[in-house]
mmJSON file of the N, C-alpha and C atoms, coordinates in Angstrom:
{"data_MODEL":{"atom_site":{
"group_PDB":["ATOM","ATOM","ATOM","ATOM","ATOM","ATOM","ATOM","ATOM","ATOM","ATOM","ATOM","ATOM","ATOM","ATOM","ATOM","ATOM","ATOM","ATOM","ATOM","ATOM","ATOM","ATOM","ATOM","ATOM","ATOM","ATOM","ATOM","ATOM","ATOM","ATOM","ATOM","ATOM","ATOM","ATOM","ATOM","ATOM","ATOM","ATOM","ATOM","ATOM","ATOM","ATOM","ATOM","ATOM","ATOM","ATOM","ATOM","ATOM","ATOM","ATOM","ATOM","ATOM","ATOM","ATOM","ATOM","ATOM","ATOM","ATOM","ATOM","ATOM","ATOM","ATOM","ATOM","ATOM","ATOM","ATOM","ATOM","ATOM","ATOM","ATOM","ATOM","ATOM","ATOM","ATOM","ATOM","ATOM","ATOM","ATOM","ATOM","ATOM","ATOM","ATOM","ATOM","ATOM","ATOM","ATOM","ATOM","ATOM","ATOM","ATOM","ATOM","ATOM","ATOM","ATOM","ATOM","ATOM","ATOM","ATOM","ATOM","ATOM","ATOM","ATOM","ATOM","ATOM","ATOM","ATOM","ATOM","ATOM","ATOM","ATOM","ATOM","ATOM","ATOM","ATOM","ATOM","ATOM","ATOM","ATOM","ATOM","ATOM","ATOM","ATOM","ATOM","ATOM","ATOM","ATOM","ATOM","ATOM","ATOM","ATOM","ATOM","ATOM","ATOM","ATOM","ATOM","ATOM","ATOM","ATOM","ATOM","ATOM","ATOM","ATOM","ATOM","ATOM","ATOM","ATOM","ATOM","ATOM","ATOM","ATOM","ATOM","ATOM","ATOM","ATOM","ATOM","ATOM","ATOM","ATOM","ATOM","ATOM","ATOM","ATOM","ATOM","ATOM","ATOM","ATOM","ATOM","ATOM","ATOM","ATOM","ATOM","ATOM","ATOM","ATOM","ATOM","ATOM","ATOM","ATOM","ATOM","ATOM","ATOM","ATOM","ATOM"],
"id":[1,2,3,4,5,6,7,8,9,10,11,12,13,14,15,16,17,18,19,20,21,22,23,24,25,26,27,28,29,30,31,32,33,34,35,36,37,38,39,40,41,42,43,44,45,46,47,48,49,50,51,52,53,54,55,56,57,58,59,60,61,62,63,64,65,66,67,68,69,70,71,72,73,74,75,76,77,78,79,80,81,82,83,84,85,86,87,88,89,90,91,92,93,94,95,96,97,98,99,100,101,102,103,104,105,106,107,108,109,110,111,112,113,114,115,116,117,118,119,120,121,122,123,124,125,126,127,128,129,130,131,132,133,134,135,136,137,138,139,140,141,142,143,144,145,146,147,148,149,150,151,152,153,154,155,156,157,158,159,160,161,162,163,164,165,166,167,168,169,170,171,172,173,174,175,176,177,178,179,180,181,182,183],
"type_symbol":["N","C","C","N","C","C","N","C","C","N","C","C","N","C","C","N","C","C","N","C","C","N","C","C","N","C","C","N","C","C","N","C","C","N","C","C","N","C","C","N","C","C","N","C","C","N","C","C","N","C","C","N","C","C","N","C","C","N","C","C","N","C","C","N","C","C","N","C","C","N","C","C","N","C","C","N","C","C","N","C","C","N","C","C","N","C","C","N","C","C","N","C","C","N","C","C","N","C","C","N","C","C","N","C","C","N","C","C","N","C","C","N","C","C","N","C","C","N","C","C","N","C","C","N","C","C","N","C","C","N","C","C","N","C","C","N","C","C","N","C","C","N","C","C","N","C","C","N","C","C","N","C","C","N","C","C","N","C","C","N","C","C","N","C","C","N","C","C","N","C","C","N","C","C","N","C","C","N","C","C","N","C","C"],
"label_atom_id":["N","CA","C","N","CA","C","N","CA","C","N","CA","C","N","CA","C","N","CA","C","N","CA","C","N","CA","C","N","CA","C","N","CA","C","N","CA","C","N","CA","C","N","CA","C","N","CA","C","N","CA","C","N","CA","C","N","CA","C","N","CA","C","N","CA","C","N","CA","C","N","CA","C","N","CA","C","N","CA","C","N","CA","C","N","CA","C","N","CA","C","N","CA","C","N","CA","C","N","CA","C","N","CA","C","N","CA","C","N","CA","C","N","CA","C","N","CA","C","N","CA","C","N","CA","C","N","CA","C","N","CA","C","N","CA","C","N","CA","C","N","CA","C","N","CA","C","N","CA","C","N","CA","C","N","CA","C","N","CA","C","N","CA","C","N","CA","C","N","CA","C","N","CA","C","N","CA","C","N","CA","C","N","CA","C","N","CA","C","N","CA","C","N","CA","C","N","CA","C","N","CA","C","N","CA","C","N","CA","C","N","CA","C"],
"label_alt_id":[null,null,null,null,null,null,null,null,null,null,null,null,null,null,null,null,null,null,null,null,null,null,null,null,null,null,null,null,null,null,null,null,null,null,null,null,null,null,null,null,null,null,null,null,null,null,null,null,null,null,null,null,null,null,null,null,null,null,null,null,null,null,null,null,null,null,null,null,null,null,null,null,null,null,null,null,null,null,null,null,null,null,null,null,null,null,null,null,null,null,null,null,null,null,null,null,null,null,null,null,null,null,null,null,null,null,null,null,null,null,null,null,null,null,null,null,null,null,null,null,null,null,null,null,null,null,null,null,null,null,null,null,null,null,null,null,null,null,null,null,null,null,null,null,null,null,null,null,null,null,null,null,null,null,null,null,null,null,null,null,null,null,null,null,null,null,null,null,null,null,null,null,null,null,null,null,null,null,null,null,null,null,null],
"label_comp_id":["MET","MET","MET","ILE","ILE","ILE","LYS","LYS","LYS","ASN","ASN","ASN","PHE","PHE","PHE","LEU","LEU","LEU","ARG","ARG","ARG","ASP","ASP","ASP","GLU","GLU","GLU","SER","SER","SER","GLY","GLY","GLY","ALA","ALA","ALA","SER","SER","SER","ALA","ALA","ALA","ALA","ALA","ALA","GLU","GLU","GLU","TYR","TYR","TYR","ALA","ALA","ALA","LEU","LEU","LEU","ILE","ILE","ILE","LEU","LEU","LEU","ALA","ALA","ALA","ILE","ILE","ILE","VAL","VAL","VAL","GLY","GLY","GLY","ALA","ALA","ALA","ALA","ALA","ALA","ILE","ILE","ILE","ALA","ALA","ALA","THR","THR","THR","ALA","ALA","ALA","MET","MET","MET","LEU","LEU","LEU","LEU","LEU","LEU","LEU","LEU","LEU","GLY","GLY","GLY","GLY","GLY","GLY","GLU","GLU","GLU","ILE","ILE","ILE","ARG","ARG","ARG","ASP","ASP","ASP","SER","SER","SER","ILE","ILE","ILE","VAL","VAL","VAL","ASN","ASN","ASN","ALA","ALA","ALA","GLU","GLU","GLU","ALA","ALA","ALA","GLN","GLN","GLN","ILE","ILE","ILE","GLU","GLU","GLU","ALA","ALA","ALA","GLY","GLY","GLY","GLN","GLN","GLN","GLY","GLY","GLY","ASP","ASP","ASP","LEU","LEU","LEU","ALA","ALA","ALA","PRO","PRO","PRO","ALA","ALA","ALA","ASP","ASP","ASP"],
"label_asym_id":["A","A","A","A","A","A","A","A","A","A","A","A","A","A","A","A","A","A","A","A","A","A","A","A","A","A","A","A","A","A","A","A","A","A","A","A","A","A","A","A","A","A","A","A","A","A","A","A","A","A","A","A","A","A","A","A","A","A","A","A","A","A","A","A","A","A","A","A","A","A","A","A","A","A","A","A","A","A","A","A","A","A","A","A","A","A","A","A","A","A","A","A","A","A","A","A","A","A","A","A","A","A","A","A","A","A","A","A","A","A","A","A","A","A","A","A","A","A","A","A","A","A","A","A","A","A","A","A","A","A","A","A","A","A","A","A","A","A","A","A","A","A","A","A","A","A","A","A","A","A","A","A","A","A","A","A","A","A","A","A","A","A","A","A","A","A","A","A","A","A","A","A","A","A","A","A","A","A","A","A","A","A","A"],
"label_entity_id":["1","1","1","1","1","1","1","1","1","1","1","1","1","1","1","1","1","1","1","1","1","1","1","1","1","1","1","1","1","1","1","1","1","1","1","1","1","1","1","1","1","1","1","1","1","1","1","1","1","1","1","1","1","1","1","1","1","1","1","1","1","1","1","1","1","1","1","1","1","1","1","1","1","1","1","1","1","1","1","1","1","1","1","1","1","1","1","1","1","1","1","1","1","1","1","1","1","1","1","1","1","1","1","1","1","1","1","1","1","1","1","1","1","1","1","1","1","1","1","1","1","1","1","1","1","1","1","1","1","1","1","1","1","1","1","1","1","1","1","1","1","1","1","1","1","1","1","1","1","1","1","1","1","1","1","1","1","1","1","1","1","1","1","1","1","1","1","1","1","1","1","1","1","1","1","1","1","1","1","1","1","1","1"],
"label_seq_id":[1,1,1,2,2,2,3,3,3,4,4,4,5,5,5,6,6,6,7,7,7,8,8,8,9,9,9,10,10,10,11,11,11,12,12,12,13,13,13,14,14,14,15,15,15,16,16,16,17,17,17,18,18,18,19,19,19,20,20,20,21,21,21,22,22,22,23,23,23,24,24,24,25,25,25,26,26,26,27,27,27,28,28,28,29,29,29,30,30,30,31,31,31,32,32,32,33,33,33,34,34,34,35,35,35,36,36,36,37,37,37,38,38,38,39,39,39,40,40,40,41,41,41,42,42,42,43,43,43,44,44,44,45,45,45,46,46,46,47,47,47,48,48,48,49,49,49,50,50,50,51,51,51,52,52,52,53,53,53,54,54,54,55,55,55,56,56,56,57,57,57,58,58,58,59,59,59,60,60,60,61,61,61],
"pdbx_PDB_ins_code":[null,null,null,null,null,null,null,null,null,null,null,null,null,null,null,null,null,null,null,null,null,null,null,null,null,null,null,null,null,null,null,null,null,null,null,null,null,null,null,null,null,null,null,null,null,null,null,null,null,null,null,null,null,null,null,null,null,null,null,null,null,null,null,null,null,null,null,null,null,null,null,null,null,null,null,null,null,null,null,null,null,null,null,null,null,null,null,null,null,null,null,null,null,null,null,null,null,null,null,null,null,null,null,null,null,null,null,null,null,null,null,null,null,null,null,null,null,null,null,null,null,null,null,null,null,null,null,null,null,null,null,null,null,null,null,null,null,null,null,null,null,null,null,null,null,null,null,null,null,null,null,null,null,null,null,null,null,null,null,null,null,null,null,null,null,null,null,null,null,null,null,null,null,null,null,null,null,null,null,null,null,null,null],
"Cartn_x":[18.901,17.971,18.746,19.83,20.615,21.275,21.743,22.35,21.327,20.118,19.06,18.747,18.74,18.46,19.546,20.801,21.903,21.93,21.458,21.439,20.203,19.213,17.975,18.239,17.943,18.182,16.889,15.784,14.507,14.439,15.165,15.186,15.977,16.759,17.55,16.652,15.49,14.567,14.142,13.796,13.372,14.509,15.712,16.858,17.113,16.95,17.14,16.085,14.826,13.774,14.039,14.531,14.839,15.962,16.955,18.062,17.573,16.728,16.157,15.335,14.527,13.71,14.586,15.676,16.588,17.231,17.622,18.25,17.256,16.034,15.005,14.659,14.548,14.266,15.359,16.595,17.716,17.702,17.352,17.286,16.171,15.028,13.923,14.301,14.923,15.338,16.358,17.298,18.305,17.658,16.734,16.038,15.247,14.61,13.851,14.778,15.93,16.864,17.415,17.726,18.317,17.302,16.085,15.092,14.039,14.026,12.98,12.872,13.985,13.965,13.489,13.911,13.502,12.008,11.503,10.068,9.276,9.724,9.047,9.039,10.179,10.259,9.335,9.233,8.35,6.889,6.512,5.122,4.814,5.744,5.545,5.444,6.271,6.243,4.906,4.439,3.157,2.018,2.069,1.037,1.016,2.184,2.274,1.715,2.002,1.489,-0.019,-0.551,-2.005,-2.666,-2.11,-2.688,-2.605,-1.537,-1.379,-2.37,-2.778,-3.685,-5.133,-5.494,-6.881,-7.842,-7.416,-8.308,-8.726,-7.995,-8.298,-9.3,-9.597,-10.479,-11.926,-12.806,-14.245,-14.678,-15.637,-16.08,-16.722,-16.499,-17.088,-18.557,-19.341,-20.792,-21.071],
"Cartn_y":[46.682,45.689,44.442,44.639,43.515,42.768,43.51,42.865,41.986,42.498,41.701,40.448,40.59,39.43,38.366,38.793,37.844,37.172,37.863,37.294,36.419,36.526,35.764,34.277,33.463,32.027,31.223,31.839,31.122,30.057,30.228,29.237,27.992,28.052,26.895,25.744,26.035,24.981,24.13,24.771,24.039,23.174,23.694,22.918,21.718,21.901,20.787,19.714,20.131,19.157,18.401,19.089,18.437,17.423,17.759,16.832,15.6,15.798,14.665,13.792,14.404,13.648,12.836,13.408,12.689,11.502,11.686,10.591,9.468,9.82,8.799,8.076,8.811,8.195,7.227,7.609,6.732,5.471,5.63,4.469,3.512,4.046,3.203,2.481,3.184,2.567,1.463,1.699,0.687,-0.538,-0.318,-1.435,-2.24,-1.559,-2.265,-3.116,-2.59,-3.347,-4.561,-4.378,-5.466,-6.523,-6.117,-7.042,-7.471,-6.861,-7.138,-8.601,-9.243,-10.655,-11.549,-11.247,-12.065,-11.918,-10.712,-10.493,-11.221,-11.132,-11.83,-13.338,-13.89,-15.322,-15.733,-14.902,-15.204,-15.213,-14.269,-14.208,-15.414,-15.776,-16.946,-18.213,-18.338,-19.489,-19.558,-18.422,-18.388,-18.759,-18.261,-18.587,-20.087,-20.686,-22.121,-22.926,-22.495,-23.212,-23.08,-21.922,-21.729,-22.591,-22.599,-23.41,-24.897,-25.328,-26.74,-27.167,-26.273,-26.619,-26.314,-25.883,-25.5,-26.673,-27.878,-29.03,-29.393,-28.958,-29.278,-28.322,-27.225,-26.216,-26.507,-26.198,-26.332,-25.167,-25.375,-24.279,-23.165,-21.944,-20.782,-20.68,-20.229,-20.042,-18.741],
"Cartn_z":[8.378,7.88,7.392,6.682,6.18,7.33,8.34,9.508,10.227,10.369,11.008,10.202,8.89,8.027,8.176,8.238,8.363,9.731,10.764,12.114,12.348,11.516,11.7,11.471,12.479,12.393,12.396,12.087,12.11,11.018,9.934,8.868,9.222,10.277,10.689,11.104,11.639,12.051,10.86,9.776,8.587,8.049,8.077,7.594,8.505,9.798,10.727,10.511,10.306,10.035,8.739,7.735,6.46,6.641,7.457,7.713,8.467,9.459,10.199,9.267,8.431,7.475,6.525,6.073,5.171,5.88,7.132,7.887,8.127,8.532,8.78,7.475,6.387,5.092,4.671,4.901,4.552,5.425,6.701,7.592,7.165,6.776,6.317,5.032,4.105,2.841,3.083,3.988,4.307,4.934,5.853,6.493,5.47,4.537,3.501,2.637,2.295,1.468,2.215,3.495,4.269,4.69,4.99,5.528,4.511,3.35,2.368,1.992,1.723,1.338,2.463,3.673,4.818,5.091,4.961,5.16,4.086,2.834,1.739,1.989,2.406,2.67,3.814,4.84,5.959,5.529,4.691,4.214,3.327,2.45,1.58,2.423,3.451,4.335,5.088,5.596,6.301,5.365,4.139,3.15,2.864,2.719,2.441,3.604,4.828,5.991,6.101,5.771,5.803,4.749,3.529,2.452,2.786,3.42,3.762,4.826,5.694,6.776,6.498,5.303,5.022,5.094,4.781,4.822,6.243,7.241,8.624,9.245,8.569,9.128,8.781,9.717,9.453,8.56,7.682,6.816,7.635,7.203,7.886,7.553,8.521,8.296,7.63],
"occupancy":[1.0,1.0,1.0,1.0,1.0,1.0,1.0,1.0,1.0,1.0,1.0,1.0,1.0,1.0,1.0,1.0,1.0,1.0,1.0,1.0,1.0,1.0,1.0,1.0,1.0,1.0,1.0,1.0,1.0,1.0,1.0,1.0,1.0,1.0,1.0,1.0,1.0,1.0,1.0,1.0,1.0,1.0,1.0,1.0,1.0,1.0,1.0,1.0,1.0,1.0,1.0,1.0,1.0,1.0,1.0,1.0,1.0,1.0,1.0,1.0,1.0,1.0,1.0,1.0,1.0,1.0,1.0,1.0,1.0,1.0,1.0,1.0,1.0,1.0,1.0,1.0,1.0,1.0,1.0,1.0,1.0,1.0,1.0,1.0,1.0,1.0,1.0,1.0,1.0,1.0,1.0,1.0,1.0,1.0,1.0,1.0,1.0,1.0,1.0,1.0,1.0,1.0,1.0,1.0,1.0,1.0,1.0,1.0,1.0,1.0,1.0,1.0,1.0,1.0,1.0,1.0,1.0,1.0,1.0,1.0,1.0,1.0,1.0,1.0,1.0,1.0,1.0,1.0,1.0,1.0,1.0,1.0,1.0,1.0,1.0,1.0,1.0,1.0,1.0,1.0,1.0,1.0,1.0,1.0,1.0,1.0,1.0,1.0,1.0,1.0,1.0,1.0,1.0,1.0,1.0,1.0,1.0,1.0,1.0,1.0,1.0,1.0,1.0,1.0,1.0,1.0,1.0,1.0,1.0,1.0,1.0,1.0,1.0,1.0,1.0,1.0,1.0,1.0,1.0,1.0,1.0,1.0,1.0],
"B_iso_or_equiv":[0.0,0.0,0.0,0.0,0.0,0.0,0.0,0.0,0.0,0.0,0.0,0.0,0.0,0.0,0.0,0.0,0.0,0.0,0.0,0.0,0.0,0.0,0.0,0.0,0.0,0.0,0.0,0.0,0.0,0.0,0.0,0.0,0.0,0.0,0.0,0.0,0.0,0.0,0.0,0.0,0.0,0.0,0.0,0.0,0.0,0.0,0.0,0.0,0.0,0.0,0.0,0.0,0.0,0.0,0.0,0.0,0.0,0.0,0.0,0.0,0.0,0.0,0.0,0.0,0.0,0.0,0.0,0.0,0.0,0.0,0.0,0.0,0.0,0.0,0.0,0.0,0.0,0.0,0.0,0.0,0.0,0.0,0.0,0.0,0.0,0.0,0.0,0.0,0.0,0.0,0.0,0.0,0.0,0.0,0.0,0.0,0.0,0.0,0.0,0.0,0.0,0.0,0.0,0.0,0.0,0.0,0.0,0.0,0.0,0.0,0.0,0.0,0.0,0.0,0.0,0.0,0.0,0.0,0.0,0.0,0.0,0.0,0.0,0.0,0.0,0.0,0.0,0.0,0.0,0.0,0.0,0.0,0.0,0.0,0.0,0.0,0.0,0.0,0.0,0.0,0.0,0.0,0.0,0.0,0.0,0.0,0.0,0.0,0.0,0.0,0.0,0.0,0.0,0.0,0.0,0.0,0.0,0.0,0.0,0.0,0.0,0.0,0.0,0.0,0.0,0.0,0.0,0.0,0.0,0.0,0.0,0.0,0.0,0.0,0.0,0.0,0.0,0.0,0.0,0.0,0.0,0.0,0.0],
"pdbx_formal_charge":[null,null,null,null,null,null,null,null,null,null,null,null,null,null,null,null,null,null,null,null,null,null,null,null,null,null,null,null,null,null,null,null,null,null,null,null,null,null,null,null,null,null,null,null,null,null,null,null,null,null,null,null,null,null,null,null,null,null,null,null,null,null,null,null,null,null,null,null,null,null,null,null,null,null,null,null,null,null,null,null,null,null,null,null,null,null,null,null,null,null,null,null,null,null,null,null,null,null,null,null,null,null,null,null,null,null,null,null,null,null,null,null,null,null,null,null,null,null,null,null,null,null,null,null,null,null,null,null,null,null,null,null,null,null,null,null,null,null,null,null,null,null,null,null,null,null,null,null,null,null,null,null,null,null,null,null,null,null,null,null,null,null,null,null,null,null,null,null,null,null,null,null,null,null,null,null,null,null,null,null,null,null,null],
"auth_seq_id":[1,1,1,2,2,2,3,3,3,4,4,4,5,5,5,6,6,6,7,7,7,8,8,8,9,9,9,10,10,10,11,11,11,12,12,12,13,13,13,14,14,14,15,15,15,16,16,16,17,17,17,18,18,18,19,19,19,20,20,20,21,21,21,22,22,22,23,23,23,24,24,24,25,25,25,26,26,26,27,27,27,28,28,28,29,29,29,30,30,30,31,31,31,32,32,32,33,33,33,34,34,34,35,35,35,36,36,36,37,37,37,38,38,38,39,39,39,40,40,40,41,41,41,42,42,42,43,43,43,44,44,44,45,45,45,46,46,46,47,47,47,48,48,48,49,49,49,50,50,50,51,51,51,52,52,52,53,53,53,54,54,54,55,55,55,56,56,56,57,57,57,58,58,58,59,59,59,60,60,60,61,61,61],
"auth_comp_id":["MET","MET","MET","ILE","ILE","ILE","LYS","LYS","LYS","ASN","ASN","ASN","PHE","PHE","PHE","LEU","LEU","LEU","ARG","ARG","ARG","ASP","ASP","ASP","GLU","GLU","GLU","SER","SER","SER","GLY","GLY","GLY","ALA","ALA","ALA","SER","SER","SER","ALA","ALA","ALA","ALA","ALA","ALA","GLU","GLU","GLU","TYR","TYR","TYR","ALA","ALA","ALA","LEU","LEU","LEU","ILE","ILE","ILE","LEU","LEU","LEU","ALA","ALA","ALA","ILE","ILE","ILE","VAL","VAL","VAL","GLY","GLY","GLY","ALA","ALA","ALA","ALA","ALA","ALA","ILE","ILE","ILE","ALA","ALA","ALA","THR","THR","THR","ALA","ALA","ALA","MET","MET","MET","LEU","LEU","LEU","LEU","LEU","LEU","LEU","LEU","LEU","GLY","GLY","GLY","GLY","GLY","GLY","GLU","GLU","GLU","ILE","ILE","ILE","ARG","ARG","ARG","ASP","ASP","ASP","SER","SER","SER","ILE","ILE","ILE","VAL","VAL","VAL","ASN","ASN","ASN","ALA","ALA","ALA","GLU","GLU","GLU","ALA","ALA","ALA","GLN","GLN","GLN","ILE","ILE","ILE","GLU","GLU","GLU","ALA","ALA","ALA","GLY","GLY","GLY","GLN","GLN","GLN","GLY","GLY","GLY","ASP","ASP","ASP","LEU","LEU","LEU","ALA","ALA","ALA","PRO","PRO","PRO","ALA","ALA","ALA","ASP","ASP","ASP"],
"auth_asym_id":["A","A","A","A","A","A","A","A","A","A","A","A","A","A","A","A","A","A","A","A","A","A","A","A","A","A","A","A","A","A","A","A","A","A","A","A","A","A","A","A","A","A","A","A","A","A","A","A","A","A","A","A","A","A","A","A","A","A","A","A","A","A","A","A","A","A","A","A","A","A","A","A","A","A","A","A","A","A","A","A","A","A","A","A","A","A","A","A","A","A","A","A","A","A","A","A","A","A","A","A","A","A","A","A","A","A","A","A","A","A","A","A","A","A","A","A","A","A","A","A","A","A","A","A","A","A","A","A","A","A","A","A","A","A","A","A","A","A","A","A","A","A","A","A","A","A","A","A","A","A","A","A","A","A","A","A","A","A","A","A","A","A","A","A","A","A","A","A","A","A","A","A","A","A","A","A","A","A","A","A","A","A","A"],
"auth_atom_id":["N","CA","C","N","CA","C","N","CA","C","N","CA","C","N","CA","C","N","CA","C","N","CA","C","N","CA","C","N","CA","C","N","CA","C","N","CA","C","N","CA","C","N","CA","C","N","CA","C","N","CA","C","N","CA","C","N","CA","C","N","CA","C","N","CA","C","N","CA","C","N","CA","C","N","CA","C","N","CA","C","N","CA","C","N","CA","C","N","CA","C","N","CA","C","N","CA","C","N","CA","C","N","CA","C","N","CA","C","N","CA","C","N","CA","C","N","CA","C","N","CA","C","N","CA","C","N","CA","C","N","CA","C","N","CA","C","N","CA","C","N","CA","C","N","CA","C","N","CA","C","N","CA","C","N","CA","C","N","CA","C","N","CA","C","N","CA","C","N","CA","C","N","CA","C","N","CA","C","N","CA","C","N","CA","C","N","CA","C","N","CA","C","N","CA","C","N","CA","C","N","CA","C","N","CA","C","N","CA","C","N","CA","C"],
"pdbx_PDB_model_num":[1,1,1,1,1,1,1,1,1,1,1,1,1,1,1,1,1,1,1,1,1,1,1,1,1,1,1,1,1,1,1,1,1,1,1,1,1,1,1,1,1,1,1,1,1,1,1,1,1,1,1,1,1,1,1,1,1,1,1,1,1,1,1,1,1,1,1,1,1,1,1,1,1,1,1,1,1,1,1,1,1,1,1,1,1,1,1,1,1,1,1,1,1,1,1,1,1,1,1,1,1,1,1,1,1,1,1,1,1,1,1,1,1,1,1,1,1,1,1,1,1,1,1,1,1,1,1,1,1,1,1,1,1,1,1,1,1,1,1,1,1,1,1,1,1,1,1,1,1,1,1,1,1,1,1,1,1,1,1,1,1,1,1,1,1,1,1,1,1,1,1,1,1,1,1,1,1,1,1,1,1,1,1]
}}}
């Protein structure tokens, strides 16, 4: 019974999924840190352009 338990590798799948999840999470966190400022600046720039052009738009019905 103990030999069978030691040879059982069914738990390896869960460990592999956890490792993949950790790697993907780290990649997302890194991307957020590297691109966060640029994304914020792009949104602020788009907002400023929309606000600047609001007088040219016809009112919505």
